[in-house]
Structures are given as structure tokens and as C-alpha cells.
Gaussian input, Z-matrix of N, CA and C with variables (Angstrom, degrees):
# hf/3-21g

backbone

0 1
 N
 C     1     B1
 C     2     B2     1     A1
 N     3     B3     2     A2     1     D1
 C     4     B4     3     A3     2     D2
 C     5     B5     4     A4     3     D3
 N     6     B6     5     A5     4     D4
 C     7     B7     6     A6     5     D5
 C     8     B8     7     A7     6     D6
 N     9     B9     8     A8     7     D7
 C    10    B10     9     A9     8     D8
 C    11    B11    10    A10     9     D9
 N    12    B12    11    A11    10    D10
 C    13    B13    12    A12    11    D11
 C    14    B14    13    A13    12    D12
 N    15    B15    14    A14    13    D13
 C    16    B16    15    A15    14    D14
 C    17    B17    16    A16    15    D15
 N    18    B18    17    A17    16    D16
 C    19    B19    18    A18    17    D17
 C    20    B20    19    A19    18    D18
 N    21    B21    20    A20    19    D19
 C    22    B22    21    A21    20    D20
 C    23    B23    22    A22    21    D21
 N    24    B24    23    A23    22    D22
 C    25    B25    24    A24    23    D23
 C    26    B26    25    A25    24    D24
 N    27    B27    26    A26    25    D25
 C    28    B28    27    A27    26    D26
 C    29    B29    28    A28    27    D27
 N    30    B30    29    A29    28    D28
 C    31    B31    30    A30    29    D29
 C    32    B32    31    A31    30    D30
 N    33    B33    32    A32    31    D31
 C    34    B34    33    A33    32    D32
 C    35    B35    34    A34    33    D33
 N    36    B36    35    A35    34    D34
 C    37    B37    36    A36    35    D35
 C    38    B38    37    A37    36    D36
 N    39    B39    38    A38    37    D37
 C    40    B40    39    A39    38    D38
 C    41    B41    40    A40    39    D39
 N    42    B42    41    A41    40    D40
 C    43    B43    42    A42    41    D41
 C    44    B44    43    A43    42    D42
 N    45    B45    44    A44    43    D43
 C    46    B46    45    A45    44    D44
 C    47    B47    46    A46    45    D45
 N    48    B48    47    A47    46    D46
 C    49    B49    48    A48    47    D47
 C    50    B50    49    A49    48    D48
 N    51    B51    50    A50    49    D49
 C    52    B52    51    A51    50    D50
 C    53    B53    52    A52    51    D51
 N    54    B54    53    A53    52    D52
 C    55    B55    54    A54    53    D53
 C    56    B56    55    A55    54    D54
 N    57    B57    56    A56    55    D55
 C    58    B58    57    A57    56    D56
 C    59    B59    58    A58    57    D57
 N    60    B60    59    A59    58    D58
 C    61    B61    60    A60    59    D59
 C    62    B62    61    A61    60    D60
 N    63    B63    62    A62    61    D61
 C    64    B64    63    A63    62    D62
 C    65    B65    64    A64    63    D63
 N    66    B66    65    A65    64    D64
 C    67    B67    66    A66    65    D65
 C    68    B68    67    A67    66    D66
 N    69    B69    68    A68    67    D67
 C    70    B70    69    A69    68    D68
 C    71    B71    70    A70    69    D69
 N    72    B72    71    A71    70    D70
 C    73    B73    72    A72    71    D71
 C    74    B74    73    A73    72    D72
 N    75    B75    74    A74    73    D73
 C    76    B76    75    A75    74    D74
 C    77    B77    76    A76    75    D75
 N    78    B78    77    A77    76    D76
 C    79    B79    78    A78    77    D77
 C    80    B80    79    A79    78    D78
 N    81    B81    80    A80    79    D79
 C    82    B82    81    A81    80    D80
 C    83    B83    82    A82    81    D81
 N    84    B84    83    A83    82    D82
 C    85    B85    84    A84    83    D83
 C    86    B86    85    A85    84    D84
 N    87    B87    86    A86    85    D85
 C    88    B88    87    A87    86    D86
 C    89    B89    88    A88    87    D87
 N    90    B90    89    A89    88    D88
 C    91    B91    90    A90    89    D89
 C    92    B92    91    A91    90    D90
 N    93    B93    92    A92    91    D91
 C    94    B94    93    A93    92    D92
 C    95    B95    94    A94    93    D93
 N    96    B96    95    A95    94    D94
 C    97    B97    96    A96    95    D95
 C    98    B98    97    A97    96    D96
 N    99    B99    98    A98    97    D97
 C   100   B100    99    A99    98    D98
 C   101   B101   100   A100    99    D99
 N   102   B102   101   A101   100   D100
 C   103   B103   102   A102   101   D101
 C   104   B104   103   A103   102   D102
 N   105   B105   104   A104   103   D103
 C   106   B106   105   A105   104   D104
 C   107   B107   106   A106   105   D105
 N   108   B108   107   A107   106   D106
 C   109   B109   108   A108   107   D107
 C   110   B110   109   A109   108   D108
 N   111   B111   110   A110   109   D109
 C   112   B112   111   A111   110   D110
 C   113   B113   112   A112   111   D111
 N   114   B114   113   A113   112   D112
 C   115   B115   114   A114   113   D113
 C   116   B116   115   A115   114   D114
 N   117   B117   116   A116   115   D115
 C   118   B118   117   A117   116   D116
 C   119   B119   118   A118   117   D117
 N   120   B120   119   A119   118   D118
 C   121   B121   120   A120   119   D119
 C   122   B122   121   A121   120   D120
 N   123   B123   122   A122   121   D121
 C   124   B124   123   A123   122   D122
 C   125   B125   124   A124   123   D123
 N   126   B126   125   A125   124   D124
 C   127   B127   126   A126   125   D125
 C   128   B128   127   A127   126   D126
 N   129   B129   128   A128   127   D127
 C   130   B130   129   A129   128   D128
 C   131   B131   130   A130   129   D129
 N   132   B132   131   A131   130   D130
 C   133   B133   132   A132   131   D131
 C   134   B134   133   A133   132   D132
 N   135   B135   134   A134   133   D133
 C   136   B136   135   A135   134   D134
 C   137   B137   136   A136   135   D135
 N   138   B138   137   A137   136   D136
 C   139   B139   138   A138   137   D137
 C   140   B140   139   A139   138   D138
 N   141   B141   140   A140   139   D139
 C   142   B142   141   A141   140   D140
 C   143   B143   142   A142   141   D141
 N   144   B144   143   A143   142   D142
 C   145   B145   144   A144   143   D143
 C   146   B146   145   A145   144   D144
 N   147   B147   146   A146   145   D145
 C   148   B148   147   A147   146   D146
 C   149   B149   148   A148   147   D147
 N   150   B150   149   A149   148   D148
 C   151   B151   150   A150   149   D149
 C   152   B152   151   A151   150   D150
 N   153   B153   152   A152   151   D151
 C   154   B154   153   A153   152   D152
 C   155   B155   154   A154   153   D153
 N   156   B156   155   A155   154   D154
 C   157   B157   156   A156   155   D155
 C   158   B158   157   A157   156   D156
 N   159   B159   158   A158   157   D157
 C   160   B160   159   A159   158   D158
 C   161   B161   160   A160   159   D159
 N   162   B162   161   A161   160   D160
 C   163   B163   162   A162   161   D161
 C   164   B164   163   A163   162   D162
 N   165   B165   164   A164   163   D163
 C   166   B166   165   A165   164   D164
 C   167   B167   166   A166   165   D165
 N   168   B168   167   A167   166   D166
 C   169   B169   168   A168   167   D167
 C   170   B170   169   A169   168   D168
 N   171   B171   170   A170   169   D169
 C   172   B172   171   A171   170   D170
 C   173   B173   172   A172   171   D171
 N   174   B174   173   A173   172   D172
 C   175   B175   174   A174   173   D173
 C   176   B176   175   A175   174   D174
 N   177   B177   176   A176   175   D175
 C   178   B178   177   A177   176   D176
 C   179   B179   178   A178   177   D177
 N   180   B180   179   A179   178   D178
 C   181   B181   180   A180   179   D179
 C   182   B182   181   A181   180   D180
 N   183   B183   182   A182   181   D181
 C   184   B184   183   A183   182   D182
 C   185   B185   184   A184   183   D183
 N   186   B186   185   A185   184   D184
 C   187   B187   186   A186   185   D185
 C   188   B188   187   A187   186   D186
 N   189   B189   188   A188   187   D187
 C   190   B190   189   A189   188   D188
 C   191   B191   190   A190   189   D189
 N   192   B192   191   A191   190   D190
 C   193   B193   192   A192   191   D191
 C   194   B194   193   A193   192   D192
 N   195   B195   194   A194   193   D193
 C   196   B196   195   A195   194   D194
 C   197   B197   196   A196   195   D195
 N   198   B198   197   A197   196   D196
 C   199   B199   198   A198   197   D197
 C   200   B200   199   A199   198   D198
 N   201   B201   200   A200   199   D199
 C   202   B202   201   A201   200   D200
 C   203   B203   202   A202   201   D201
 N   204   B204   203   A203   202   D202
 C   205   B205   204   A204   203   D203
 C   206   B206   205   A205   204   D204
 N   207   B207   206   A206   205   D205
 C   208   B208   207   A207   206   D206
 C   209   B209   208   A208   207   D207
 N   210   B210   209   A209   208   D208
 C   211   B211   210   A210   209   D209
 C   212   B212   211   A211   210   D210
 N   213   B213   212   A212   211   D211
 C   214   B214   213   A213   212   D212
 C   215   B215   214   A214   213   D213
 N   216   B216   215   A215   214   D214
 C   217   B217   216   A216   215   D215
 C   218   B218   217   A217   216   D216
 N   219   B219   218   A218   217   D217
 C   220   B220   219   A219   218   D218
 C   221   B221   220   A220   219   D219
 N   222   B222   221   A221   220   D220
 C   223   B223   222   A222   221   D221
 C   224   B224   223   A223   222   D222
 N   225   B225   224   A224   223   D223
 C   226   B226   225   A225   224   D224
 C   227   B227   226   A226   225   D225
 N   228   B228   227   A227   226   D226
 C   229   B229   228   A228   227   D227
 C   230   B230   229   A229   228   D228
 N   231   B231   230   A230   229   D229
 C   232   B232   231   A231   230   D230
 C   233   B233   232   A232   231   D231
 N   234   B234   233   A233   232   D232
 C   235   B235   234   A234   233   D233
 C   236   B236   235   A235   234   D234
 N   237   B237   236   A236   235   D235
 C   238   B238   237   A237   236   D236
 C   239   B239   238   A238   237   D237
 N   240   B240   239   A239   238   D238
 C   241   B241   240   A240   239   D239
 C   242   B242   241   A241   240   D240
 N   243   B243   242   A242   241   D241
 C   244   B244   243   A243   242   D242
 C   245   B245   244   A244   243   D243
 N   246   B246   245   A245   244   D244
 C   247   B247   246   A246   245   D245
 C   248   B248   247   A247   246   D246
 N   249   B249   248   A248   247   D247
 C   250   B250   249   A249   248   D248
 C   251   B251   250   A250   249   D249
 N   252   B252   251   A251   250   D250
 C   253   B253   252   A252   251   D251
 C   254   B254   253   A253   252   D252
 N   255   B255   254   A254   253   D253
 C   256   B256   255   A255   254   D254
 C   257   B257   256   A256   255   D255
 N   258   B258   257   A257   256   D256
 C   259   B259   258   A258   257   D257
 C   260   B260   259   A259   258   D258
 N   261   B261   260   A260   259   D259
 C   262   B262   261   A261   260   D260
 C   263   B263   262   A262   261   D261
 N   264   B264   263   A263   262   D262
 C   265   B265   264   A264   263   D263
 C   266   B266   265   A265   264   D264
 N   267   B267   266   A266   265   D265
 C   268   B268   267   A267   266   D266
 C   269   B269   268   A268   267   D267
 N   270   B270   269   A269   268   D268
 C   271   B271   270   A270   269   D269
 C   272   B272   271   A271   270   D270
 N   273   B273   272   A272   271   D271
 C   274   B274   273   A273   272   D272
 C   275   B275   274   A274   273   D273
 N   276   B276   275   A275   274   D274
 C   277   B277   276   A276   275   D275
 C   278   B278   277   A277   276   D276
 N   279   B279   278   A278   277   D277
 C   280   B280   279   A279   278   D278
 C   281   B281   280   A280   279   D279
 N   282   B282   281   A281   280   D280
 C   283   B283   282   A282   281   D281
 C   284   B284   283   A283   282   D282
 N   285   B285   284   A284   283   D283
 C   286   B286   285   A285   284   D284
 C   287   B287   286   A286   285   D285
 N   288   B288   287   A287   286   D286
 C   289   B289   288   A288   287   D287
 C   290   B290   289   A289   288   D288
 N   291   B291   290   A290   289   D289
 C   292   B292   291   A291   290   D290
 C   293   B293   292   A292   291   D291

   B1=1.4887
   B2=1.4949
   B3=1.4257
   B4=1.4172
   B5=1.4900
   B6=1.3729
   B7=1.5053
   B8=1.5618
   B9=1.3026
   B10=1.5152
   B11=1.5446
   B12=1.3847
   B13=1.4282
   B14=1.5984
   B15=1.2920
   B16=1.5038
   B17=1.5373
   B18=1.3470
   B19=1.5319
   B20=1.3949
   B21=1.3618
   B22=1.5089
   B23=1.4889
   B24=1.2871
   B25=1.4089
   B26=1.4663
   B27=1.3577
   B28=1.4703
   B29=1.5634
   B30=1.2815
   B31=1.5017
   B32=1.5653
   B33=1.3219
   B34=1.4880
   B35=1.6238
   B36=1.3700
   B37=1.4433
   B38=1.4991
   B39=1.2648
   B40=1.5329
   B41=1.5479
   B42=1.2954
   B43=1.5400
   B44=1.5041
   B45=1.3277
   B46=1.4472
   B47=1.4631
   B48=1.3021
   B49=1.5106
   B50=1.4929
   B51=1.3726
   B52=1.4240
   B53=1.5942
   B54=1.2935
   B55=1.4594
   B56=1.5239
   B57=1.3179
   B58=1.4315
   B59=1.6240
   B60=1.2357
   B61=1.6035
   B62=1.4394
   B63=1.3460
   B64=1.4733
   B65=1.5639
   B66=1.3011
   B67=1.4867
   B68=1.5602
   B69=1.2378
   B70=1.5390
   B71=1.4862
   B72=1.2715
   B73=1.5634
   B74=1.3741
   B75=1.3942
   B76=1.4271
   B77=1.4790
   B78=1.3060
   B79=1.4994
   B80=1.5300
   B81=1.3642
   B82=1.4764
   B83=1.5560
   B84=1.3259
   B85=1.4532
   B86=1.3771
   B87=1.3315
   B88=1.4217
   B89=1.5824
   B90=1.3504
   B91=1.3625
   B92=1.5194
   B93=1.3249
   B94=1.3578
   B95=1.5942
   B96=1.3529
   B97=1.4851
   B98=1.5558
   B99=1.3725
   B100=1.3558
   B101=1.6457
   B102=1.2304
   B103=1.4227
   B104=1.5344
   B105=1.4270
   B106=1.5168
   B107=1.4410
   B108=1.4198
   B109=1.4671
   B110=1.5597
   B111=1.2826
   B112=1.5043
   B113=1.5198
   B114=1.3838
   B115=1.4406
   B116=1.5662
   B117=1.3674
   B118=1.4842
   B119=1.4885
   B120=1.3581
   B121=1.5582
   B122=1.4651
   B123=1.2988
   B124=1.4660
   B125=1.5483
   B126=1.3271
   B127=1.4024
   B128=1.5364
   B129=1.3670
   B130=1.3628
   B131=1.5150
   B132=1.4075
   B133=1.3521
   B134=1.4934
   B135=1.3024
   B136=1.5034
   B137=1.6025
   B138=1.3335
   B139=1.4718
   B140=1.5191
   B141=1.3013
   B142=1.4331
   B143=1.4903
   B144=1.3760
   B145=1.4404
   B146=1.4324
   B147=1.3396
   B148=1.4061
   B149=1.5321
   B150=1.2813
   B151=1.4873
   B152=1.5146
   B153=1.3513
   B154=1.4786
   B155=1.5681
   B156=1.3814
   B157=1.3851
   B158=1.5115
   B159=1.3890
   B160=1.4664
   B161=1.5567
   B162=1.3272
   B163=1.4459
   B164=1.5264
   B165=1.3513
   B166=1.4487
   B167=1.4636
   B168=1.4097
   B169=1.3674
   B170=1.5000
   B171=1.4114
   B172=1.4095
   B173=1.4944
   B174=1.3300
   B175=1.5149
   B176=1.4784
   B177=1.4406
   B178=1.5199
   B179=1.4659
   B180=1.3399
   B181=1.4656
   B182=1.7026
   B183=1.3491
   B184=1.4758
   B185=1.4575
   B186=1.3195
   B187=1.4226
   B188=1.4854
   B189=1.3215
   B190=1.4650
   B191=1.5799
   B192=1.3599
   B193=1.4087
   B194=1.5689
   B195=1.4423
   B196=1.3519
   B197=1.5259
   B198=1.4172
   B199=1.4751
   B200=1.4498
   B201=1.3405
   B202=1.4561
   B203=1.5529
   B204=1.4321
   B205=1.5467
   B206=1.6202
   B207=1.2990
   B208=1.4018
   B209=1.5526
   B210=1.3340
   B211=1.5822
   B212=1.4917
   B213=1.3232
   B214=1.4250
   B215=1.5550
   B216=1.3130
   B217=1.4303
   B218=1.4395
   B219=1.3953
   B220=1.3683
   B221=1.5760
   B222=1.3368
   B223=1.4160
   B224=1.5508
   B225=1.3871
   B226=1.4509
   B227=1.4220
   B228=1.3382
   B229=1.4493
   B230=1.4926
   B231=1.3227
   B232=1.4420
   B233=1.5806
   B234=1.3800
   B235=1.4589
   B236=1.4922
   B237=1.2634
   B238=1.4879
   B239=1.5131
   B240=1.3364
   B241=1.4998
   B242=1.5815
   B243=1.2930
   B244=1.3482
   B245=1.5588
   B246=1.3485
   B247=1.3892
   B248=1.5212
   B249=1.3758
   B250=1.4310
   B251=1.5171
   B252=1.3699
   B253=1.3475
   B254=1.5664
   B255=1.3528
   B256=1.3660
   B257=1.5970
   B258=1.3085
   B259=1.5347
   B260=1.6016
   B261=1.3289
   B262=1.5179
   B263=1.5895
   B264=1.2631
   B265=1.4462
   B266=1.5706
   B267=1.2496
   B268=1.4506
   B269=1.5339
   B270=1.3376
   B271=1.3735
   B272=1.5490
   B273=1.2926
   B274=1.5476
   B275=1.4631
   B276=1.3215
   B277=1.5091
   B278=1.6466
   B279=1.2158
   B280=1.4660
   B281=1.5665
   B282=1.1766
   B283=1.5006
   B284=1.5769
   B285=1.3957
   B286=1.4334
   B287=1.5228
   B288=1.3002
   B289=1.4608
   B290=1.4720
   B291=1.2487
   B292=1.5349
   B293=1.4778
   A1=109.09
   A2=113.99
   A3=114.83
   A4=109.73
   A5=113.60
   A6=117.86
   A7=110.61
   A8=121.28
   A9=121.25
   A10=114.12
   A11=114.05
   A12=116.20
   A13=114.60
   A14=107.65
   A15=113.75
   A16=106.60
   A17=119.34
   A18=118.57
   A19=102.98
   A20=123.97
   A21=121.13
   A22=113.68
   A23=122.01
   A24=128.29
   A25=110.83
   A26=117.06
   A27=125.20
   A28=108.88
   A29=117.14
   A30=119.25
   A31=106.56
   A32=121.31
   A33=123.88
   A34=107.50
   A35=117.48
   A36=119.11
   A37=110.72
   A38=121.20
   A39=120.28
   A40=105.29
   A41=122.74
   A42=123.66
   A43=111.05
   A44=115.18
   A45=114.84
   A46=110.42
   A47=118.61
   A48=120.37
   A49=112.61
   A50=115.90
   A51=121.91
   A52=111.52
   A53=111.33
   A54=120.51
   A55=116.16
   A56=113.30
   A57=119.21
   A58=110.09
   A59=114.71
   A60=122.46
   A61=110.00
   A62=116.26
   A63=119.84
   A64=113.40
   A65=117.83
   A66=122.39
   A67=108.55
   A68=117.71
   A69=115.26
   A70=106.93
   A71=124.70
   A72=119.46
   A73=112.71
   A74=119.58
   A75=120.39
   A76=117.45
   A77=112.46
   A78=117.31
   A79=113.33
   A80=118.25
   A81=129.54
   A82=105.33
   A83=120.04
   A84=123.89
   A85=110.70
   A86=122.00
   A87=125.71
   A88=109.56
   A89=115.17
   A90=118.91
   A91=112.66
   A92=123.99
   A93=125.45
   A94=110.12
   A95=112.70
   A96=115.66
   A97=110.45
   A98=122.77
   A99=124.95
   A100=103.24
   A101=125.71
   A102=127.47
   A103=106.09
   A104=113.33
   A105=116.37
   A106=113.36
   A107=115.58
   A108=112.47
   A109=107.07
   A110=112.48
   A111=117.48
   A112=110.98
   A113=117.43
   A114=122.20
   A115=112.78
   A116=116.01
   A117=123.40
   A118=112.70
   A119=114.00
   A120=117.95
   A121=113.82
   A122=121.41
   A123=125.28
   A124=106.17
   A125=119.74
   A126=124.57
   A127=115.99
   A128=111.88
   A129=123.92
   A130=112.38
   A131=118.43
   A132=126.13
   A133=108.51
   A134=119.22
   A135=125.60
   A136=108.09
   A137=112.74
   A138=116.40
   A139=115.10
   A140=118.69
   A141=122.95
   A142=109.13
   A143=117.63
   A144=122.09
   A145=111.90
   A146=117.71
   A147=120.78
   A148=111.16
   A149=119.69
   A150=120.05
   A151=118.34
   A152=116.90
   A153=119.63
   A154=105.38
   A155=109.81
   A156=119.49
   A157=111.90
   A158=115.86
   A159=117.83
   A160=109.42
   A161=115.31
   A162=116.66
   A163=111.46
   A164=115.78
   A165=119.10
   A166=106.77
   A167=113.36
   A168=116.26
   A169=116.79
   A170=116.46
   A171=115.91
   A172=112.86
   A173=120.67
   A174=123.31
   A175=109.60
   A176=118.66
   A177=113.79
   A178=113.16
   A179=118.86
   A180=121.30
   A181=101.89
   A182=114.72
   A183=109.62
   A184=109.21
   A185=128.55
   A186=127.47
   A187=106.18
   A188=124.36
   A189=121.57
   A190=107.95
   A191=118.15
   A192=117.66
   A193=114.38
   A194=115.49
   A195=116.98
   A196=111.84
   A197=119.36
   A198=124.19
   A199=108.52
   A200=123.83
   A201=125.32
   A202=114.73
   A203=109.59
   A204=115.27
   A205=111.86
   A206=114.75
   A207=116.21
   A208=117.46
   A209=112.27
   A210=121.60
   A211=106.88
   A212=116.25
   A213=126.52
   A214=101.46
   A215=120.43
   A216=126.77
   A217=105.33
   A218=125.06
   A219=125.54
   A220=110.71
   A221=116.05
   A222=121.97
   A223=102.67
   A224=113.01
   A225=120.15
   A226=113.31
   A227=119.66
   A228=128.18
   A229=110.05
   A230=121.75
   A231=121.81
   A232=107.53
   A233=109.57
   A234=116.59
   A235=112.08
   A236=117.96
   A237=121.39
   A238=113.78
   A239=114.58
   A240=123.35
   A241=113.88
   A242=115.54
   A243=123.10
   A244=111.19
   A245=124.26
   A246=121.08
   A247=113.24
   A248=115.85
   A249=116.45
   A250=111.25
   A251=119.69
   A252=128.99
   A253=107.05
   A254=124.24
   A255=123.31
   A256=111.59
   A257=113.01
   A258=121.52
   A259=112.75
   A260=116.94
   A261=116.18
   A262=100.59
   A263=115.35
   A264=118.65
   A265=111.96
   A266=116.05
   A267=116.59
   A268=109.18
   A269=118.48
   A270=123.18
   A271=109.76
   A272=115.89
   A273=114.75
   A274=109.83
   A275=122.38
   A276=125.36
   A277=107.64
   A278=115.13
   A279=124.36
   A280=111.15
   A281=119.18
   A282=123.98
   A283=110.18
   A284=117.94
   A285=120.84
   A286=111.39
   A287=118.14
   A288=120.95
   A289=116.39
   A290=119.46
   A291=122.37
   A292=106.84
   D1=124.88
   D2=-178.55
   D3=-84.43
   D4=-178.15
   D5=-175.44
   D6=-63.91
   D7=-45.29
   D8=175.62
   D9=-56.13
   D10=-46.55
   D11=179.22
   D12=-62.83
   D13=-34.53
   D14=-178.71
   D15=-70.46
   D16=-37.75
   D17=-174.90
   D18=-75.02
   D19=-41.77
   D20=177.35
   D21=-59.86
   D22=-37.00
   D23=176.25
   D24=-59.51
   D25=-48.14
   D26=-176.87
   D27=-69.26
   D28=-35.96
   D29=-179.94
   D30=-73.89
   D31=-34.32
   D32=179.26
   D33=-68.72
   D34=-44.53
   D35=175.51
   D36=-65.29
   D37=-36.71
   D38=-178.20
   D39=-71.84
   D40=-42.20
   D41=175.88
   D42=-59.01
   D43=-44.39
   D44=-178.43
   D45=-67.94
   D46=-42.02
   D47=178.08
   D48=-59.72
   D49=-52.50
   D50=177.67
   D51=-49.60
   D52=-57.95
   D53=178.73
   D54=-55.15
   D55=-42.58
   D56=176.33
   D57=-59.09
   D58=-50.57
   D59=178.93
   D60=-57.36
   D61=-47.48
   D62=-178.64
   D63=-65.93
   D64=-46.71
   D65=178.17
   D66=-64.89
   D67=-38.67
   D68=178.12
   D69=-72.02
   D70=-46.31
   D71=-174.36
   D72=-62.86
   D73=-37.29
   D74=-179.15
   D75=-97.00
   D76=0.77
   D77=176.92
   D78=56.29
   D79=39.57
   D80=-174.62
   D81=-65.35
   D82=-48.93
   D83=177.14
   D84=-103.21
   D85=123.62
   D86=177.97
   D87=-103.95
   D88=122.63
   D89=178.31
   D90=-100.23
   D91=145.11
   D92=178.77
   D93=-62.58
   D94=155.35
   D95=-177.02
   D96=-64.87
   D97=-22.90
   D98=-169.80
   D99=-101.42
   D100=27.50
   D101=-172.40
   D102=-63.31
   D103=147.35
   D104=177.70
   D105=-95.45
   D106=-11.55
   D107=-177.81
   D108=-129.41
   D109=157.21
   D110=177.52
   D111=-71.22
   D112=147.31
   D113=-177.12
   D114=-52.13
   D115=-38.23
   D116=177.77
   D117=-56.86
   D118=-44.57
   D119=177.50
   D120=-66.69
   D121=-37.01
   D122=178.47
   D123=-68.95
   D124=-49.45
   D125=177.44
   D126=-52.65
   D127=-40.36
   D128=178.07
   D129=-58.08
   D130=-45.13
   D131=178.48
   D132=-65.47
   D133=-46.15
   D134=-176.89
   D135=-59.44
   D136=-52.49
   D137=177.09
   D138=-61.10
   D139=-35.21
   D140=179.86
   D141=-65.89
   D142=-42.51
   D143=177.35
   D144=-63.41
   D145=-40.99
   D146=-175.28
   D147=-74.90
   D148=-30.35
   D149=179.42
   D150=-104.74
   D151=15.42
   D152=-179.32
   D153=-125.01
   D154=-177.14
   D155=179.64
   D156=-85.81
   D157=2.52
   D158=179.61
   D159=-64.53
   D160=145.43
   D161=-176.28
   D162=-108.09
   D163=12.63
   D164=176.39
   D165=-163.04
   D166=163.34
   D167=173.82
   D168=-62.64
   D169=-34.72
   D170=-179.45
   D171=-69.23
   D172=-36.23
   D173=176.90
   D174=-67.25
   D175=-33.31
   D176=174.49
   D177=-73.99
   D178=-29.58
   D179=-178.39
   D180=-70.63
   D181=-44.65
   D182=-177.70
   D183=-67.84
   D184=-34.67
   D185=178.37
   D186=-62.77
   D187=-41.37
   D188=-176.80
   D189=-69.83
   D190=-35.52
   D191=178.03
   D192=-66.48
   D193=-29.64
   D194=177.16
   D195=-73.65
   D196=-35.19
   D197=175.72
   D198=-70.44
   D199=-35.28
   D200=-174.66
   D201=-133.24
   D202=73.45
   D203=-168.63
   D204=-60.44
   D205=-23.93
   D206=-177.27
   D207=-84.44
   D208=-17.78
   D209=-174.95
   D210=-78.73
   D211=148.52
   D212=175.86
   D213=-86.39
   D214=111.03
   D215=-174.06
   D216=-117.38
   D217=130.55
   D218=179.43
   D219=-73.30
   D220=150.32
   D221=177.55
   D222=-135.16
   D223=171.18
   D224=177.68
   D225=-70.36
   D226=149.50
   D227=171.75
   D228=-116.13
   D229=142.09
   D230=-172.77
   D231=-65.03
   D232=144.41
   D233=175.61
   D234=-82.64
   D235=117.78
   D236=-172.98
   D237=-106.41
   D238=9.12
   D239=179.03
   D240=-80.63
   D241=-167.87
   D242=176.69
   D243=-78.31
   D244=126.68
   D245=-174.82
   D246=-71.93
   D247=-6.52
   D248=177.94
   D249=-102.47
   D250=21.19
   D251=177.27
   D252=-65.28
   D253=136.64
   D254=177.30
   D255=-57.17
   D256=145.23
   D257=-176.19
   D258=74.13
   D259=-5.96
   D260=-176.71
   D261=-94.54
   D262=130.05
   D263=174.92
   D264=-121.79
   D265=137.81
   D266=-179.04
   D267=-106.97
   D268=169.11
   D269=176.43
   D270=-153.52
   D271=168.95
   D272=175.83
   D273=-59.11
   D274=144.49
   D275=-174.45
   D276=-58.04
   D277=130.34
   D278=178.33
   D279=-143.69
   D280=130.44
   D281=173.78
   D282=56.82
   D283=28.52
   D284=174.78
   D285=92.96
   D286=10.23
   D287=179.44
   D288=-141.01
   D289=152.21
   D290=176.03
   D291=-132.99

């Protein structure tokens, strides 16, 4: 790992740690009690999607899985509810999702 890669890794870890503490402290993201993944793992995917060239959470999740094949990385699950539910938006199918 060269100096720039080391600095970028340190900045990423610092950003993740700071965001994790802030989201936990202010309870910004609420997870269900039966969650399958730790809060930190979910936040890691969200931050990776926000700071990379990934154009979706699924592609960010897949990218992290390629980089860390042994890690348990969350991915999207199909929405099985009513598509007319408030705050649920649909779109033409793209990359396996609508």
C-alpha cells in the first residue's frame, strides 16, 4: 500500500467512524429489532454508495463483496409490499429492480 492509498484508507475509516457515532447518537437511521446485519455494516454500504461511482445500493454492495469476499455485506431484498405505499417509488425495471 503506497502513501496515498494509506491516507485514503485512514480517511475512509475516520469518515465511517464519525458517521457511525453520529448516526448512533442521534438515532437517524432506525433498524428493526430483527435486523440481520449490524448497524455499522449497513452504514458502510450506504457510505460506499454515496462516495463511489456506484449508481445504486446494490452495486455498492456487490463492489464491497468483491473487495471483501469473506465479510458479511448487506444487500437489497425484494420489496413485497403494495407498490402504492407512501414513500415507495417505482421506476421502469433497470439492473434487476423496479
